[in-house]
Steps between C-alpha positions, in 0.01 A plus 500: 500500500392142430622185670698425182699822528863440592611715791873526566588623848840657547747781446711537186803556724473127564685268261242219496214747454677648197554156349131413519387845383730471197380149416139614509579810294699327227220249452233774507309330779261747661573561867482761772793597720397566856796674656627367830765755579829362622611817676178521700527135609155434357578131454493470878155650547201303616328556166781356291557218748153377411617476138838346577557392861872474419496883465707487183450644156404417234161346534264440212123456509320321219159334492466527874833332573812660643840398367829589671873455435616649173634189329184311589294785352707510180462125453127527563447785253700323230282193522164662579522727194649238264835679486696181539786630288604710800525199728513187286294269283675192634629388838856531370446861395340583834787351698745731320297801613455356849876449532550875474197589714613266780854638482381861493418553867831393653708553188432871440190632679628463854799719411345747252198566719722543805734740322208709372354506851826610658572770242148633442208356696650519848640855464173626349237313701689393813590161642144448619407424141794286403780416740732296284867506586627216284867589510568268207272690262773697322707185454200281415356711218807463271509124565133471403551716191790285383283190531221665300752603236695174482246231584164632382589740220805290407715809449261645245438178309145484637266776393294454816540334839408149383606527136333658199153547647373776727360352823375603840858445622608806299239726659595387848873533440486834319285666764731375775803653335314817401479624858881518509484784246330700774818480708740561210630146473749461214398225257767574240724201591213265414481521120258210456263638760515846347412362157209303647379800701485718187290231330261490794467878499371491142197295603148634539413587858855576607458873559181494703603205715838650585398864528580538871849355471573702187396815685721407792797429273455834320537684829844351570 
């Protein structure tokens, strides 16, 4: 392995890890996945703490540098590999993507991640791994979904999150919602989201990046 080899650290149960894996795969960028298993709390080990002292996945190593935080990594990859169409060629285009990415954490992730943790992670791995008792999760997810449907997808008028172009916002959003399939969440009331999700699932890299969640959903 050379210093130029991209190493992605994480577990494909993790939404942000899936988003980065998919982005690398669809653009056929060579990389290695070094699994940091969520259920074994490997992100909290001394070894991984040397990679990311925040003890969070994903982390990405490239040319001797470590990059953390998924949206930061997606922005970096887009620009480092001249894939500006996924982020933006102009400041105006970038701000449209950033609007979604900045909204994402409190708009949908805080609720979707919490609901997935309550319904799957905590029962399977225990509260020592993830002790999230956000009692607003079940109410918050539908609110976030309606905003994605109405504001970002414009009730199906937009093909993708920011309009007619596929961006890093779509990978982040899709992978966040994907985990809800693992707990049998019903997306049928959200017609625009369902149409967009089917489009995303036709893209290269979808199957391998979402394999763990698809396996989980098939067991339900």
